[in-house]
C-alpha positions as CSV (number, residue, x, y, z in Angstrom):
1,M,22.0,26.8,13.6
2,G,23.5,23.7,15.1
3,N,26.1,21.0,14.6
4,Q,25.5,17.3,14.1
5,S,27.4,15.6,16.9
6,L,28.1,12.0,17.8
7,T,27.4,11.2,21.5
8,F,29.2,8.6,23.5
9,T,30.2,7.6,27.1
10,L,33.5,7.0,28.8
11,H,33.6,5.8,32.4
12,G,30.2,7.3,33.2
13,S,30.7,10.7,31.6
14,H,28.8,11.8,28.5
15,Y,30.6,13.4,25.5
16,A,29.8,14.7,22.1
17,I,32.1,15.3,19.1
18,D,31.4,17.0,15.7
19,T,30.5,14.3,13.1
20,I,32.6,16.3,10.5
21,A,35.7,14.8,12.2
22,V,34.4,11.2,12.5
23,K,35.7,8.9,9.7
24,E,34.5,5.6,11.1
25,I,33.6,3.6,14.2
26,H,34.6,0.0,15.0
27,N,35.3,-2.4,17.9
28,L,38.5,-1.9,19.9
29,P,41.3,-4.0,18.5
30,E,44.5,-5.3,20.1
31,L,46.9,-2.4,20.6
32,T,50.6,-2.5,20.2
33,H,52.6,-0.7,22.9
34,V,55.3,1.7,21.6
35,E,58.0,3.2,23.8
36,E,58.4,6.9,24.2
37,L,54.7,7.6,23.5
38,P,53.0,9.6,26.2
39,P,50.9,7.7,28.8
40,Y,47.6,8.8,27.3
41,I,48.4,6.9,24.1
42,P,48.2,3.3,25.3
43,G,49.2,1.9,21.8
44,V,48.8,2.0,18.1
45,Y,47.2,-0.3,15.5
46,N,47.1,-0.8,11.8
47,L,44.0,0.5,10.1
48,H,43.9,-0.5,6.4
49,G,47.7,0.0,6.1
50,K,48.0,3.2,8.2
51,I,49.4,3.2,11.7
52,L,47.0,5.0,14.1
53,P,47.8,6.3,17.6
54,V,45.0,5.7,20.0
55,I,44.1,8.3,22.7
56,D,42.7,7.3,26.1
57,L,40.7,10.4,27.2
58,N,40.5,9.1,30.7
59,I,44.3,9.2,31.1
60,L,44.6,12.5,29.2
61,F,42.2,14.1,31.7
62,G,44.4,12.9,34.6
63,H,42.4,10.0,35.8
64,P,43.8,6.6,36.7
65,P,43.9,4.1,33.8
66,E,40.9,1.8,33.5
67,R,41.1,-1.7,31.9
68,Y,39.5,-2.0,28.5
69,R,36.4,-4.1,27.7
70,L,35.6,-6.3,24.8
71,N,32.6,-4.1,24.1
72,D,34.7,-0.9,23.9
73,S,34.9,1.0,20.6
74,I,37.2,3.2,18.6
75,I,36.0,6.4,17.1
76,V,38.4,7.2,14.2
77,L,38.9,11.0,13.8
78,E,40.3,12.5,10.6
79,S,41.7,16.0,10.0
80,G,44.0,17.1,7.2
81,G,44.6,13.5,6.1
82,N,45.7,12.5,9.6
83,L,43.9,9.8,11.6
84,T,43.6,9.3,15.4
85,G,41.7,6.7,17.4
86,L,39.6,7.6,20.4
87,I,38.7,4.9,22.9
88,V,35.1,5.1,24.1
89,N,32.7,2.8,26.0
90,D,29.3,3.1,24.3
91,V,28.5,5.1,21.2
92,Y,25.0,6.5,21.2
93,D,23.1,8.9,18.9
94,V,23.9,11.5,16.3
95,V,22.2,14.6,17.6
96,T,21.8,18.2,16.6
97,I,23.2,20.6,19.3
98,L,22.1,24.2,18.8
99,L,24.8,26.8,19.2
100,E,22.7,28.8,21.6
101,D,22.4,25.7,23.9
102,I,26.1,25.4,24.3
103,E,27.5,26.9,27.5
104,T,31.2,27.7,27.9
105,V,33.1,25.9,30.7
106,R,33.9,28.5,33.3
107,I,35.2,26.3,36.2
108,S,38.9,26.9,37.0
109,S,41.1,23.8,37.0
110,H,44.7,22.8,37.8
111,K,44.5,20.9,34.4
112,P,44.3,23.9,32.0
113,H,44.6,21.6,28.9
114,I,41.2,20.1,29.7
115,H,39.6,23.5,28.9
116,H,41.2,23.4,25.5
117,L,39.8,19.9,24.8
118,I,36.3,20.7,26.1
119,S,34.7,23.6,24.1
120,G,31.5,23.7,26.1
121,E,28.6,21.8,27.7
122,A,25.1,21.2,26.6
123,K,22.0,19.4,27.7
124,V,21.0,16.5,25.5
125,G,17.8,14.9,26.8
126,E,18.4,14.3,30.5
127,D,22.2,14.3,30.2
128,I,24.8,17.0,30.5
129,V,27.2,16.4,27.6
130,M,30.7,17.7,27.4
131,I,31.5,18.8,23.8
132,L,35.0,17.9,22.7
133,D,37.1,20.1,20.4
134,H,38.2,17.5,17.8
135,S,41.0,19.6,16.4
136,K,42.7,19.9,19.8
137,I,42.3,16.2,20.4
138,M,44.0,15.5,17.1
139,D,46.9,17.8,18.2
140,F,47.4,15.5,21.3
141,G,47.1,12.4,19.1
142,F,49.9,13.5,16.8
143,G,52.2,16.2,18.1
144,N,55.6,15.1,16.9
145,L,54.7,11.5,16.2
146,D,56.5,10.0,13.3
147,L,54.7,6.7,12.5
148,K,55.4,4.8,9.4
149,E,52.5,3.8,7.1
150,T,51.8,0.2,6.0
151,E,54.3,-1.2,8.5
152,E,53.8,-2.5,12.0
153,P,55.9,-0.5,14.5
154,E,59.0,-2.3,15.6
155,V,58.7,-3.2,19.3
156,E,60.3,-5.8,21.5
157,E,58.3,-9.0,22.0
158,H,57.9,-8.4,25.8
159,L,56.1,-5.1,25.1
160,K,53.4,-6.9,23.2
161,T,52.4,-8.8,26.3
162,E,51.5,-5.5,28.0
163,W,48.2,-5.5,26.1
164,E,47.0,-8.4,28.3
165,S,47.5,-6.3,31.4
166,K,45.4,-3.5,30.0
167,I,42.1,-5.5,29.4
168,Q,39.4,-6.7,31.7
169,N,39.3,-10.5,32.6
170,P,41.9,-11.6,30.0
171,N,41.6,-15.2,28.8
172,S,42.6,-17.0,25.6
173,G,39.2,-16.3,24.0
174,I,39.1,-12.6,24.7
175,L,42.7,-12.1,23.7
176,A,42.1,-14.0,20.5
177,E,39.0,-11.8,19.7
178,F,41.0,-8.6,20.2
179,H,43.8,-10.0,17.9
180,K,41.3,-11.2,15.3
181,R,39.9,-7.6,15.1
182,S,43.4,-6.1,14.7
183,I,44.1,-8.5,11.8
184,S,40.8,-7.7,10.2
185,L,41.4,-4.0,10.4
186,M,44.7,-4.3,8.6
187,Q,43.1,-5.3,5.4
188,P,42.9,-2.6,2.7
189,V,39.4,-1.2,2.0
190,V,38.2,-2.0,-1.6
191,S,34.8,-0.7,-2.3
192,E,34.0,-3.5,-4.7
193,D,34.4,-5.9,-1.8
194,L,31.1,-4.7,-0.3
195,I,29.2,-5.8,-3.4
196,G,27.0,-8.7,-2.6
197,L,27.5,-8.3,1.2
198,M,24.6,-8.0,3.6
199,P,24.9,-5.0,6.0
200,T,23.6,-6.2,9.3
201,A,23.1,-4.5,12.7
202,V,23.9,-6.8,15.6
203,I,21.7,-6.5,18.7
204,G,21.8,-8.3,22.1
205,L,18.5,-9.7,23.4
206,G,18.0,-12.2,26.2
207,G,21.6,-13.1,26.2
208,E,21.6,-14.0,22.5
209,F,22.9,-12.3,19.4
210,F,20.5,-11.3,16.6
211,G,21.1,-9.6,13.3
212,I,18.7,-7.4,11.5
213,E,18.9,-5.8,8.0
214,L,20.7,-2.5,8.3
215,E,18.4,-0.9,5.7
216,T,15.4,-1.2,8.1
217,V,17.2,0.6,10.9
218,R,16.5,4.3,11.1
219,E,18.5,5.1,14.3
220,V,19.2,3.9,17.8
221,A,18.3,5.7,21.0
222,D,18.0,5.3,24.8
223,I,14.7,4.4,26.3
224,K,13.3,7.2,28.4
225,D,9.9,8.3,29.8
226,V,7.7,5.5,28.4
227,T,4.0,6.1,28.6
228,P,2.0,2.8,29.0
229,I,-0.9,2.2,26.6
230,P,-4.1,0.9,28.4
231,C,-5.7,-2.3,27.2
232,C,-2.8,-3.4,24.9
233,P,-1.2,-6.8,24.6
234,K,2.0,-7.4,26.7
235,H,4.3,-7.0,23.7
236,I,3.4,-3.3,23.5
237,V,5.8,-1.7,25.9
238,G,4.2,1.8,25.5
239,N,4.8,5.1,23.7
240,M,7.8,7.4,23.8
241,N,8.4,10.9,22.6
242,L,11.4,10.9,20.3
243,R,12.2,14.5,19.3
244,G,8.6,15.4,19.1
245,N,7.4,12.2,17.4
246,I,5.4,9.6,19.2
247,L,7.0,6.2,18.8
248,T,5.4,2.9,19.8
249,L,7.8,0.5,21.6
250,I,7.6,-3.2,20.9
251,D,9.0,-6.3,22.7
252,I,9.6,-9.1,20.2
253,R,11.0,-11.6,22.7
254,E,7.8,-13.7,22.7
255,I,8.1,-14.2,18.9
256,L,11.6,-15.3,19.4
257,N,10.7,-17.8,22.2
258,L,12.9,-15.8,24.7
259,P,11.9,-15.6,28.3
260,L,9.8,-12.5,29.1
261,N,11.9,-11.3,32.1
262,R,13.2,-7.8,32.6
263,F,15.5,-6.1,30.2
264,T,18.9,-5.0,31.2
265,E,19.4,-2.0,33.4
266,K,19.8,0.4,30.4
267,P,17.9,-1.1,27.4
268,K,18.2,0.5,24.0
269,I,15.7,1.2,21.2
270,V,16.2,0.3,17.6
271,V,14.0,2.6,15.6
272,A,13.0,0.4,12.6
273,G,10.9,1.2,9.6
274,V,9.2,-1.1,7.1
275,E,7.2,0.7,4.4
276,E,5.0,3.1,6.3
277,L,5.4,1.4,9.6
278,L,7.9,2.9,12.1
279,V,8.3,1.3,15.6
280,G,10.9,1.1,18.4
281,L,12.3,-2.3,19.2
282,V,13.3,-2.6,22.8
283,V,16.6,-4.5,23.0
284,D,19.3,-5.1,25.6
285,D,22.1,-3.7,23.6
286,I,23.2,-2.5,20.1
287,L,26.6,-4.2,19.6
288,D,27.9,-3.8,16.1
289,V,27.4,-3.4,12.3
290,V,28.9,-6.2,10.2
291,Y,28.9,-7.0,6.5
292,L,28.1,-10.7,6.0
293,K,29.2,-12.8,3.0
294,P,26.4,-15.0,1.6
295,S,28.7,-18.0,2.3
296,E,28.7,-17.2,6.0
297,I,24.9,-17.5,6.4
298,I,23.6,-20.9,7.5
299,H,20.0,-21.3,6.5
300,V,17.3,-22.5,8.9
301,P,17.2,-26.3,9.1
302,S,14.3,-27.9,7.2
303,A,13.1,-29.6,10.4
304,I,11.9,-26.2,11.8
305,I,11.4,-24.2,8.7
306,A,7.7,-24.6,8.6
307,E,7.4,-22.8,12.0
308,S,9.9,-20.0,11.6
309,E,10.8,-19.4,8.0
310,E,8.9,-16.2,7.8
311,Y,10.8,-14.7,10.8
312,L,14.3,-16.1,10.5
313,R,16.8,-15.7,7.7
314,G,19.3,-18.1,9.1
315,N,22.4,-18.0,11.3
316,A,25.9,-16.5,11.0
317,P,29.0,-16.6,13.2
318,Y,29.7,-13.6,15.4
319,R,32.2,-13.3,18.3
320,G,32.9,-17.0,18.4
321,R,29.1,-17.7,18.7
322,M,26.2,-17.9,16.3
323,M,23.8,-15.1,15.8
324,T,20.3,-15.5,14.5
325,L,19.4,-13.4,11.4
326,L,15.9,-11.9,11.7
327,N,13.5,-11.1,8.9
328,L,12.4,-7.9,10.5
329,S,10.1,-6.9,7.6
330,K,7.9,-10.0,8.2
331,I,8.1,-9.7,12.0
332,L,6.8,-6.2,12.0
333,K,4.0,-7.2,9.6
334,R,2.9,-10.0,11.9
335,E,-0.8,-9.6,12.6
336,E,-0.5,-10.1,16.3
337,L,1.8,-7.1,16.6
338,I,-0.8,-4.7,15.2
339,V,-2.8,-2.9,17.8
340,N,-6.5,-2.8,16.9
341,Q,-7.6,0.6,17.9
342,E,-11.3,-0.3,17.5
343,A,-11.2,-3.3,19.8
């Protein structure tokens, strides 16, 4: 028996938390400072009409505060109708951790509360992952907090400026993006609003943003232990063992007219499936999941449609720039991507 756990990183350390407690994941928004909250709660924000306290594990564990990045995320935890946000750097896979693989933390510490938060350790791939006790984290997130719903907390104006001091490289564009996220998250969730929207996974590749249909994405993973395949074209990166299954990794940069230089230091894999075909797309980063309105999509100009219409769906705004929407189904069916085993 095992638990499904969401893995993530925070300042170089790897963690896992039971998915039963995870309500949603989204980008880090602007936080509002509130006096008399403990230091490990850097602020609160409005999530669909409910004010959430946000925990910084780094501070809770007794480390010096680190400035927050635009690419940081919030994992929203839910227990008994209460919600708490957890600041993380990078969210990775949902994995099954077998109970027999979990080892109890036995190291003594001058911070005994840490042992209440960490229920054990386990090896996931090549990483040692600390398993968090979500119920204990929720206790730290709430305690005796009495936050009103549907109303922004009343704070003095000068306290709001403290957010700028908490983030990396603040400028007007970055501050505006954090604020835009906070405004967006305030909106109530209405299920009917998703009708007609296009769920899209946003990836980074060659310094550009690309969107792919979420329905084609099976999972995301780290790239590890790739075995080169002899006598294959350069877009075939190699094979990788993914939990006992052999996955062929593909580089689609040439199709997209991107330079064929090296990937980032820690590239990712988007495991994508179209009909019976399952491959791993090597990308620089997996950034987000967004729901696009049809009115936001700008179709490919007619001047270039003859060359790229079968690979591009159009463009859409993302983080103050334009991302290119890919027709992944047609890209993966491209004849040049198929390896002829008889050649």
